[in-house]
C-alpha positions as CSV (number, residue, x, y, z in Angstrom):
1,X,64.7,37.2,104.9
2,X,62.0,39.8,105.7
3,X,58.9,39.7,103.7
4,X,57.9,42.7,101.7
5,X,54.9,43.6,103.9
6,X,57.1,43.4,107.1
7,X,59.8,45.6,105.5
8,X,57.3,48.2,104.3
9,X,55.8,48.4,107.9
10,X,59.2,48.9,109.5
11,X,60.7,51.6,107.2
12,X,58.1,54.3,108.1
13,X,58.5,53.5,111.9
14,X,62.3,53.9,111.6
15,X,62.0,57.1,109.7
16,X,59.5,58.5,112.2
17,X,61.9,57.5,115.1
18,X,64.8,59.3,113.4
19,X,62.7,62.4,112.7
20,X,61.5,62.5,116.3
21,X,65.1,62.3,117.6
22,X,66.2,64.9,115.2
23,X,63.5,67.3,116.4
24,X,64.2,66.6,120.1
25,X,67.9,67.2,119.5
26,X,67.3,70.5,117.7
27,X,65.0,71.7,120.5
28,X,67.4,70.7,123.3
29,X,70.4,72.3,121.6
30,X,68.5,75.4,120.6
31,X,67.2,75.9,124.2
32,X,70.7,75.3,125.5
33,X,72.4,77.9,123.3
34,X,69.6,80.4,123.5
35,X,69.5,80.3,127.3
36,X,73.3,80.4,127.5
37,X,73.4,83.5,125.2
38,X,70.6,85.1,127.2
39,X,72.3,84.5,130.5
40,X,75.7,85.9,129.3
41,X,74.1,89.0,127.8
42,X,72.1,89.6,130.9
43,X,75.2,89.3,133.1
44,X,77.1,91.7,130.8
45,X,74.2,94.2,130.9
46,X,74.0,94.1,134.7
47,X,77.7,94.5,135.0
48,X,77.6,97.5,132.7
49,X,74.8,99.1,134.7
50,X,76.6,98.5,138.0
51,X,79.7,100.1,136.5
52,X,77.9,103.1,135.0
53,X,75.5,103.9,137.9
54,X,77.4,103.0,141.0
55,X,79.6,105.6,142.7
56,X,83.0,104.3,143.5
57,X,84.7,106.3,146.3
58,X,88.4,106.0,146.9
59,X,89.5,105.7,150.5
60,X,91.4,108.7,151.8
61,X,95.1,108.1,152.4
62,X,96.2,108.0,156.0
63,X,99.8,108.8,155.2
64,X,101.6,110.8,152.6
65,X,103.2,109.2,149.6
66,X,105.8,106.5,150.3
67,X,109.1,107.3,148.7
């Protein structure tokens, strides 16, 4: 069995290890979802600007309507 002094030295290290991994996981997932949301919103904004400010021209028909 572990002695009391060895157990009391290991518990804070395990808690610190768990806390560090929890913080790293939160940072990585937060960055992932924040960047994904930013990229999607930017793409939608650019697509909207292209749609609003570009001038689409239809090609003239070479023949009359086909019946």
